N, C-alpha and C positions, 0 to 999 in steps of 0.2 A: 504494500500500500504506500502510495507516494506521500500521503498525509498521515502523520502519526498522532493518533488521538489517545493521549494519556489521561486516565481518569484522575481528576483533581478531587472528585467527591463522588461517593456512591452511597445512596440511602441504605442499601442492604448491609453494607460493610461498616459504614461510619456512624449510622444512627441506630439501626435495629438492635445491635447488641447492648448499646447504652440504655435504650428504652426497656429492654428485657431486664437488665440489671436493676433499673429504677423501679420497675413493677414489683420485682422480688423484694426489694428493700421496703417498699411501701406496704406490701402485703404482710410483711413480718412486723411492722411497726403499728402501735395503736393509733387510731385516728383521733386527732385532737384539733379543734379549731378548723380554719378554712383548709380545704383540700388543695394541695399545691400541684398535683400532677394528674396522672391517668388513674382511672378506676382500676383497682387491683384485680378485677375480673379480667379474663383473657381479652387481649387487645386485638382489634382487627387491623392488621398491618396493611391491608389492601387500600386503606384510606390514606396511608402515609404518602405525602407528596411535597415537593418543594414549591413554595409560593413566591420567593424572591431571592435574589442575590444582590447584596449591597456592595457599595464601592470598595469597602475595606476588606472584601473577601469573606464576608459572613453570610452564611446560607440560612434563610428562614424556612422552616418546614412546619407542616401541621398534620395531625391525624386525629381520628375519633376513637374513643374507647367504646366499650360494650354498651354504654348508656348514651352514645352519640354525643358526648361532650367533646368539644374541640380543644385540642392541646397544641400550643405553639412552642417550638424549640428553636435553638440557634446553634449552628455548627461553625466554628472558626477554622477557616482553611489554613491559617498560619499556625495556631497552637494545636489543631486536631482535637479540640475539645467541644463537647456539647453542653448546653445549659438550657434550663426551662425559662421561658419568657412569661407565659400567661395561659390560663385555661378558662374557656367560656363553658359554663354549665348549661349549654343549649345546643340544639341540633341546628347548625348553621352551614350554609354553603359559602365558603370563603371565596371572595372575588379577588382581593388584593390585601397585601400586608407590607408594612415597612417599619423599621426601628431606627431611631436616631443614633448618631455616632456614639453618644455617651451611654446608650442603652438604658435611658431613663423614661423614654416615651415609646409607646407602640401605637401605630395607626392601623386600623383594620376596617375593611369594608366587606360586607357579607349580605347574602340574600337569605331572608328568614324563611324557614319552611312553612308550609300551610298550617301545620299543627301549631307552631309557635305564634303565628298571626291570629289564629282562632283563640288562643289563650289570652290575648290582649283584651282589656276592657274596651278600648277605643280602637277604631280602624287603624291598623298599623301600616307603615310604609313598607314597600317591597325590599328596599335596600337601605341598610344602615351603615353609616361611617362613624366609627368611634375613635376617640383619642384616650389612651389608657396610661395612667401613671404606673410604672412597673418597678420603681426603685424606692421603696418596695411597692408591691401591688396596693393600689389605693383607689383614687377616684377614677371614674369613667365619664368622659364628656362626649355627647353626641354632636358631631360636626355637621352631618347631613342625614336627613331622613327623607328620602325621595323614592319614587318608583323606578327611576332609571339607575343603571349601574354606575358605580364610582370606583376609580382606581386611585391608590395613594402612593406617594413616594417622598421620603425625606431627602432633603439636600445634604450633601456631604462636602466639607471643605477640601479643595484640591490639595492644599498644603496642610498636612496633618499637624504641623507645628503651630498653625494659627487657627484654632477651632472657632466655630461660630460663637458669637456672644449669646445667641439664642438659636432655637431650632426653627427650621423652615420646612413646610410641608406643602407638596403639590397635590391638588385634588383634580383628577381628570374625569370629566363627566361624559356619560354616553350622550348627553345633550349637546356635545361638541363645544364645550368651553373648558378652560383650565384656570384654576385659582391657586394662589399661594397664600398660606396661612403663616403668620409670624407668632411663634410661641415662646414666651419668656417663662423661665422657671426660677425657683429659689429653693434654698435648702432650709429645712426645718429640723431642729434637733440633730444637726450634723449629717445624719444618714438619710433622712426623708427628703425627696425631691418632688416639689409640687408645682403645678402650673399657676403662674401669677395672673390674676384677673381672668380666670377661665371663662367667665360669662361673656367677655367682649374681646375676642381674639382679632387683631387687625388682619386684614386680607387684601390682596390685590387680584384684579382680573388680568391674567397674563395673556391669554389667547381666547378668541371667539371664532365661531364658525369655521372650524378646521375639519378636514375629512380624514386626515391621516397624521399620526404623530409617532415619533421614535425617541426614546430616552437613551442618552449616552451616559451610562453611570460613571465611566472612568473620568470623563472630562466635564461632567455636569452641564450637558448641552441638551437642548430640546429642538429637534427638527420637526417641522410640520408643514402640511400642504393646506392651502386655502384655494378656493375656486373664485376667480374674478372674471366675470363674463365667460368667455370661452377658453380662458387660460387656467392651467394648473400651476400655482406658484409655490415653490419651495422656499421656506424661511427657516432661519435658525436663531435661537435665543441662547445666550450664554449667561449662566447664573454665577454670581460672585459671592465671596465670603461676607461682604458688607451688606447683604440682603438686597443689593441692587441686581438688576438684570438688563441686558441690552439686546435689541434686535441687531444682529451682526450683518446679515445679508439676505437678499431675496433674488430668486432667479426663476424665470418661466421655463417649464419643461413640458415636452409633448407626452403627457401621461393622461390616459383617459380613465377617470374614476367612475363616471356614469352614476348608477344608483347602487354602488357597492356598499354603502353604509359606512359606519365608523371602522377605522383600522388603527390598532395600537401595536407598537413593537417595543419590547423590553420594559414594559411596565409590569414587572413581575413575571413569573414563569407560567406559561399558558397551558394549564392542564386541559383535559378533554372537555370538561364542563365549561370553563371560561371561553374556550375557543368557539363554542356555539353562540356566544354573545356577540362575536365580532365577525366581520366579513372574511370569507376564505377565497374570494374570487381574485384577489390581487396579492401578489408577493412583492414587497417593496422594501429595500434596505438602503441605508446610508452607511458608507464605510469611510473611515478617515485613518490617517497615520500621523505620527509625530513629525514627519518631514514636511507637513503643510500640504497634504494632498487630500482630496475628497472626491468620491464618486458615488453614484446612485445606481443601484441594480433594480430592475423592474421586470416583472413577468405577470401577465394576465392570463387567467385560466381560459383555455380554449377547448372547443368540442373536438377539434382535430386530433386524432390519435397518433398520426404518423409524424407530426411536425410540432416542435416546441419552439416558440419565439420568446426571446428575452432581450432586454436593452440594458446597456451600461452607459450612463452619462458621466463623462469625466469633467467635473468642474475644475479639478486639477488632478493629475494622474497619481494613482496610488502604486503600491508595489504589485501585489497579486490578489486577485479575487477568485475564490473557488465557487463554482456553480455546479450543483449536484442534483440529479434526478435519479433516485434509486432504480436500478435495472435499465436505465436509458442512457445516461451519459454523465461524465465527470469532466468539467472544463476548468482548467487552471489558467486564468487570464492574466497575462503580463500587461497590466494597465499602464505601466511606465512607458511602453512603446506599442500602442495598439495598432500603429500603422503597419507593423510587420507581424502578420498572423502567425508566421513560423516561430515567433517567440512565445506563443501561447500553446498550451497543451490541450488536445481534444481527444478524449477517450470515449468510445461509444460501446453500447451493447454490454455483454457480460464479460467485460475485461477484468482479468484477475487483479489488476491494480486497484480496482474499486471494491473488492470483495469485503474488506475489513471495515468499510465505512458503514455505520448503522443504517438499516433500511428504513427505520422510523423517521418521523420528522425531527429535524434539528433546528433549534432556535439559536441564532447567532447573538452572542453577547459581546460586550466590549472587551478589549484586551485579549483577543484571539481565544475566547471561550465559547463553547457550544454546549447547549443543553439538550439532552435526549429525553423527550417526554416519556417515552415508553419504559425505558430502563431505570429512570430516576438517577441518571449519572450526569455529572458535569465534567466535560472534557476540556483539556487544554490542547489546542491544535498547533502542531508544528510540522515542518517538513521532515520527512524521514530520509536522512542523507544516504543511508545504506540502500534503500529502495530506489532512490533517484539515480545513484551510481549504477545499480544493477540494471535499471531501465535503460540508461545511457549505453551501457555495454552490450545490450541485447536487442535494442530496437534497430531494424534495418531501414527505417524511414528517416529521411533527412530532416523533415520538418519537426518530427518528434525529438530527434537528437538535438536540434537547435534549441527547442523549447526547454528541454531538461538541462542542457548545458548552462543556459542562463539562470535557470532556477537554482541549480546546485551552487553556482558561483555567487548568487545573490544571498543565499541563506545557509550555505555550508559552514560547518564548524571545523576548527583545526585546519587553517588554510594550507599549511605546508604539506600535510599528509594528503589533503584533498587535491592540491595541484599535481602532486606526483601521480595520483590515481588517474586524473584526467589526462595527463601527458602519456601515461601508459596506454590509455584507450586511444589517444590520437595516433600513436605509432602503430597500433594494431588495425586502425580503420582509416588512415589518411587516404588510401587509394580507393576506398569504397564510398566516400562522401562526394557526391556529384554536384549538389546544389550549392555547396559552400566549401570554403577552405578551412578545415578544422584548426590549423595552426593560427591563421589570421584571426578567426573568431575567438579562439581561446585567449590570445594576446589582448585584443581589443576589449572583450567582455570582462576579462579578469581585472584589467586596469579600471574599467568603468565602474564595476560594482565595488571596487576597493576605495575609489576616490570620489564617487559622485555625491556622497553625503558630507564630505569634509567641510564644504563651504556651501551656503545657500545658493541655489541656482546653478551649481556646478554640473548637475545632471544635464543641463541644456547646452553646456559648452564643450563637454567631452564626447568623443565618438563612442557609441554604444554597440555598434555592430560593423562587421566588414561588408555587410550587404546594404545596398542602397534601397532595394525594393524586393518584394516577393509577389510574384504573379502566378505561382503554381497553385492549383486548386487543392484544397484539403478535403478529402472525401467526407460527405455527410455534414459539412459545415458551410453555411453561406453567411457572409458578413457584409453589412452595408454601413458605411461611415457617413455621418452627417455632422455639420458644424452646428453648435448651439451657442446661444448668447452667454456672455460672461456674467457672473453674478454682480449685482449692484450692491456694493458695500455701503452699509448704513451708518457707520461710525467713522470718526476722524482719526483716532489713534488706536493702534493695535499692539497687543502684547502676546508673547508666547506663540501658540499654534496659529492664531489669527494673523500675526505679523508675517509668519512664514507663508501662509496661504495667500495673503494679499500680495506679498512679494512675488510669489509664483504667478499670480494672475496678472500682475503688472508686467512681468517678463513675457507672458504670452501676448498681452495686449500690444506691447511695443517691440515684439520680437523682430529681429533683423533676419533677412534670408541667409541661409547657410551659416547659422550661428555656431554650429559644431566645428571644432577644430579639425583640420585635415593637413596633410603634409605636402600639398601642391607647391606652396611657396618654398618649402625646404628642399623639395626635389629640384626645383629650377635653380635655386641659389647654389646648391651643392654641386650640380653639374657645371655651373658657370665657374665655380672656384677651381674644380679639378681641371677644367679646360684651360683656364688661365695659368694654372701652375704648370701644365704641360708645355704651354707656349712661352714659359719664362716670365710671364706677367704676374704681378702680385699687387693686391690692394694694400691699404695702409697697414703698418705694423700693429697699430692699436686695434684695428678691426679683427685681425687674426688672433691677437693676444686675447681679446675678450671671448672669441669663439672657443679657443682652446682652453681657456680658464674655466668655461662652462663645463667642458668635458672632464677636466681634472676634478671639479666639484662632484660631478656625477659618479665618477669612479671611486673617489674617496668615500662618498656617501654609501655606495654599494659595498665597498670593502668593510665598512663599519658594521654592516649587517652580517657579513660572512663569518661563520664560526668555525666550520670544518674546512680543511684544505680541499681544493677541487681536484678531481681526477683528470678532467680535460685541461690541457695547458692553455689557459686564457690569461689575458691581462699581463703578458710577459714581454710585450713590445709596444712601440709607440702606435703604429698603425694610423698614420695621420688622416687617411681618408675617412675611417670610421670615427675618429675623434672630431673631425670637422662636421660630419653628419650629426653626431651626438650633440655637439655644441650648438649647431644651427637649430636643432629641434628644441633644445632648452630655450634658446633665444626667441624663437617664433611662438612657442607655446606660452611662454611668460608674457610676451607682448599681447597675445590673444586674450589671456585672462585679465591682464591689467586694463585692457581696452573695454572689457565687457562686465567686469565686476566692480562693485562699489569699494574702491581701494581705501577710501577714507574710513570705512567701518571695519574692514577686514584687516588691513595692514599689508604693506608691500612685502615685508619679510615673510609673512605667512604664505603668501602666494608664491614667492620665490622658492621657499622650502618645499611646497607642495609640488611644484614643477620638477625640482630635483628628485623628489621621491617618486614621481610618476615615471620619469625616464629611467631612474635606477631600478624600479620594480620591473619595467619592461626588459631590461638587460638581465635582471635576475631570473625572470621566467625563461629567457633564452638559455641562460647557463644551466637552469634546472633541466631543460630538455636535453642538453648535451650530457649532463651528469646521469640522467635516467637512462639514456641510450648507452652510455659507457658501462653502466652497471649491468644493464640487461644482457650485454654481449661479452661480459667478463673481461673488460680491457683494463682491469685495475693495475696490472703491472706493465702496461704499454709504455714503451720508450720512444721518444721523439727521434726518429732516424729514417733515412730514405732507403737504406740497403735492404734487399730482400723483398719477397712478395707478401702482400697483405693476406691476413687470415679471413675466414668467413665472417668473423665478428667485425673486423675492420671494414670489410666490404659492406656489411649491413649498416654500420655507422655512417659510412661515406654516403650511402643512398639517403639515409635519414637527414644528414646535413645538406644534401642537395635539395631536399624538399623544404627544409627550413630556409635555406638561402633563397629559393624561388619565392616562397611566401613573403619573406621579409623584404626582398627587393621590390616586389610589386607594390608594396605599401611605402617604400622608401624609408624604412626604419633602420636605425643603426644596429650593428652587430657588436658583440663583445670584441675588443681588440685581441687579435690572435686567432680569430675564427678562420680567416682566409689562409693563414699559414698552416693551421691544423688541417684544413680542408685540402690544401695543396699536397701536404704530406701523404694523406690517405689516398688522394687521387693518383699520385706517382706510384704508390705501392700496389694499388688495386686495379688500375686500368691498363689495358694494352696501349702502346704508344700512340696509335692512330686515334683511339678514343680520347686519350689524354689531350692530344693536340686539338682535337675538335672542341673539347670543353674550354681550352684556353682561347682558341680563335673566336668562339662564340661568346667570350667574356663571361662565362659561367664560373670558371676557375681563374682567379686572379693570382698573378705571380707577385709574391712579396719579397722584399729585400732579405729578410731573415730566412725565409724558406729557400731562396735560390742559393744564398751563401752556404746554408747547411747542406744543400744538395751537392754543391761543387766539392765540399769537403768530404762528405760521406762516401761518394761514389768514386771508384778508381777509373782508370782510362782503358777499360776493356772496350771492344768494338761496340757492344750493345750500349754501354754507359756513355761512350763518346757521342753516339748518335742521339741519345736522350739529352745529353748536355748541350749539344749543338742546337737541337730543336728548341730547347728552353731558352738558351742565351739569345738565339736569333729573334725571339719574341719579346725580349725584355723592353720595357719602356726606357727611354734615354736616361732619366734621372736615376734609375736603378743600375743601368748599364755602366754609367760613369763610376759608380761606387764599387762595383765588383769586378771591373775589367782586369784587375791584376791578380785575381784569385785563381784563375784557370790558366796556367802557363801552357798554352797549346796553340799550334799554328791556326787551327780553326777559329780559336778565340780572337787571335790577331786579325784574321781575315774579317770577322764580323765587326770588330771594333773599327777597322779601317773603313769598311763599307758604310757603317753608320756615320762616321766622321765626314766622309765625302758627301754623303746624302744631306747631312745637316748643313754643311757649308754651301752646297749648291742651292738648297732651298732658301737659305737666308739672304743670298746675294744674287743679283742679276749681273751676268757677265757683260761688261761694257766693251765696246770696240777699242782696241788698244794696240800699240806697237810694242812688241816685246823688247825689253832692254836687258833680259837676263843673259847671263854668261853660260851658253850651252856647254861649255867645256867642263862645267862643274858636275855634269851628269856622268857617272862612271859607266852606265849601261846605255849603249846605243840602241834603244828600243823605242821607236818614234811614238807609238800610242801612249806608252807610259810616260815618256818625256813630256808629251803635250799635256797630259793630265796633271802631272806634278807642277808644270809651269802655271797652269790655271789655278791650282789649289794654293800655290805659294802666293800668287797675286791676291787672291781672296783673303788669305790669312793675314797678309801684310795690311790690306785695306781694313780689315776688321780690327786689328790691333791699333791702327792709326785712329780709327773712330772712337774706340773705347779701350785705352791702354790699361784701364783698371779691371777689365773683365777677367774673371777667374780663369786661370790656365789649368789644363790637365796634361797628362803625360803623352797625349797624342798630337803629332804634328805631321807635316808633309814627308819628313824623312821616315817616320814610323810607317806611314802609308806605303811609301816606295818599297821599303824592305819587306813589308808584309805581302805586297803584291808579287814581288819576285819570289818569295818563299812559297807562296801558294801556287804560282805557276810551275815552280820546280817540282812541287808535290804532284800536281796534276799531270805533268809530263814524265813522271817517274825518273827524273834526272838526279 
């Protein structure tokens, strides 16, 4: 099962044994005074059910004894203890119940049985709402006596350190209005808590003419719908500790209520009797998260048996919303990115992944809690990391793989272990993923889910997927996207969650196109720098210094995270090209964030550190890929050398590195310095010469200075090795050629050096018409073609030195070229 439902509370296990023990104790004790609990005659546990879950994790339950008296108890999820609250010595059908934070007041609404109403001397109301002093049990005050049903809910302070100076109670009427009562209490004789001025409790009318309402116990918010002309308008009220409340926002949504009657959500636990009082034709829920996101899920009952339609309105995007219809489907919606359907998981039919979810109706509570009406269990809902990974490893469908990959990265625990497991899956399946590149998606998604919440609105600035769109049909699912109006915020100043939501909405309202970072500018600038370096051009020293300093900071940052020595030989050379790319990415990403984030509130240093962490983490993931591949193929004792043929393990690692290189190059991301040298070494050891040269000529395998120097030192001058060396040296870039020209003392090397020298001179200068003034007697060899070439080169060399006498000199000149040419000719003619 992808979702893990761990029982936070179970009536049968957590309450029934306590009740049985209490019954036994009361049966053995003499009855004196007011009876405090259940009748000692056998109890009917079938009437035992939960009536409410308060914000502080306290569960209120009720049951009836053999005389039909109603017992109210309280179970604390934190301390795992039960306590008795109150007993009504009447046969009542409980509608709603709530206790205040201090456990001094109990509010109860109930429907009187016909028998109880007949016993009254005067015509009695159908529904009574009572306020009871329970510390200790004392007075009972009637708040409402009406024929329509009433639901009750005490308010709780969000900050437990600042309790309310008085208790506040919401009364929700079936007549579609909500009132708030303000109840002051005082202590008498130290232990007795009484209601002050109980005859005249002040009250406010909070809402009128609503058709649907939902209570958020965690954040003390009231969401409700009102109908205005032809529109259904969602509104939200926030309650505060100082007894004030504010209407925060309103937004019209295309939801048809029709004649569905009143609908209430999370005003107590909805047992089978209470559900009959409310409409069942509409299923509507509001979901929020601490990140400042809010969405509305809506489903209207339909007569169609084969098709189920539901809507999700994103006022601002949440993380994940689970939509479940037993025996039909389980949908896990990635509401952060609804534009890519492949990031949501759609399971249909009798899928084994849904088997452990209860078939009965589940009531969603705040704080990822779900109530199972049938079993009497309160579940805490989490993602099952083991099941997610198992699903990822066994699903053959790309859209399911993508969805689960993002889910496990967003919610997985123990990141280091999780990353290794995902990397192992990538290596086993990289050639079976056709709709996406698993290496690219892993890199981008890992970085996104790690950093998107560090700073407000960061999720809109960082790339979340390697895919730009998804047009492939997902069987059994049809999705239609429509734009909705943004909420109208009704207050001027915001705090906490509302500040985040308002910031998110403002970001959506004024969003610039292409707000997410990409590497297009980095790619263009990096290619320009490399091209300029090859041509001998260079920008200002300060510019290069800043870029390379960025790279140094990234590497230092990464090394500070590294605890164990690496198996793969990385970070042991300069690798200027990768350092340039690394530094450029730091520079561009930092500029992007500084341009789009409120620096005055966040701070420039925090943004700069986040950028360093982002690029460092990307390199760390690449290093982990190499380390995982190294371990998988048992290359623990591998030594960096070119001599000999590669093993099967080396060959496998080489192909893995080829795939990594291809994925990273297409996104223009930096590689760990030393990657290309390692890749070159494995390529020389594993590939036949013609394949190796093809890799080099196609610029897949890059020749590095360290790699070539090591190759020339490691390999002797056998015919096979000479052919390899000649092929490598002939393909060296000039800046590497100049540095290693003296390492290989061989005629072939001299020939290559001379040829490159001549080519460079002739490319740099255009030969002018001139009269030769050279003394031909200086040439010892009367070979006219060679004499003519040397004469031209000498003139060009002289002209070059005259123009720039301070240009760096190397060990190659016209004399060297002449000697090399003669020596090569001698070899070719077998003289």
